[in-house]
Residue, then its C-alpha position, 0 to 999 in steps of 0.5 A: x499500500x503506498x504511504x498517504x497523509x491528509x493533504x493538511x498535514x504540513x512538513x512543519x507538522x511532521x518535523x514536529x511530530x518526528x522531533x517529539x518521537x525522537x525525544x521520547x525514544x532516544x536519550x541523545x535527542x534530549x541534547x539540544x545541540x545534538x537534536x538540532x544538528x540531526x533535524x537540520x541533516x533531516x531537513x536538508x534531506x527533505x529539501x534535496x539539499x543533502x542525503x545524509x539522513x536515512x528516513x527508515x526507522x520506527x520514529x520516522x513511521x510513528x511521526x507519520x502515523x502521528x500525523x494521520x499518515x497510512x502505510x510506511x512513509x517514503x522519501x518522496x512522500x516525505x519531500x512531497x509534504x507541502x511547506x507553508x509560505x512564510x508569513x508576510x511582513x506588515x505594511x508598516x514595518x521599517x526598512x531593513x537598513x533601519x532595523x540593522x541600525x537599531x539592532x547594532x546600536x542595541x548590540x554594541x551601543x553605536x551612536x546613530x549613523x555610526x558603523x562598526x568594525x566587521x569582526x566586532x559585528x561578526x561577533x556580535x552575530x555568533x553571540x546573539x545566535x548562541x543566546x537565541x538558541x538558549x531561548x529556544x531551549x528555555x522555552x521548548x522551541x526548535x531553533x532550527x524550524x524558526x531559522x528556517x522560517x526566519x530564513x524564509x522572511x529574509x528571502x521574501x523581503x529580499x525579493x520584495x524590497x521590504 
């Protein structure tokens, strides 16, 4: 029997169910760093960027079934799960240049209109990413999912000049 799943199930929903299955079954999945790295390879395999993840396994099938799926999921079926489009930014959003300047002012204490050393900016971005991972851990959020969603927002803004 070919695998089937309700048409309303998205890739994000399946990934959340899969993450829950992994955490319930495997001790290594309770380590946020290991789990995030693993889920990144899952996502890269599903998007076709890589083929490092093996989709065979009880947790894959359990997540499929938790989402209402029937049969054993194939890589083709998992890749066919719809990816929801990014939410549109509000009309009154400030320009990206203003957002960058505001963030640099808050992170680095820069005066309006001044610029920073690129190495200092790089280290501040790395530190901010690490802090955001801690926030996600504290609130039970999946950083890799939010990062991908943020990237989709970024692509939308670049394309539409937001």
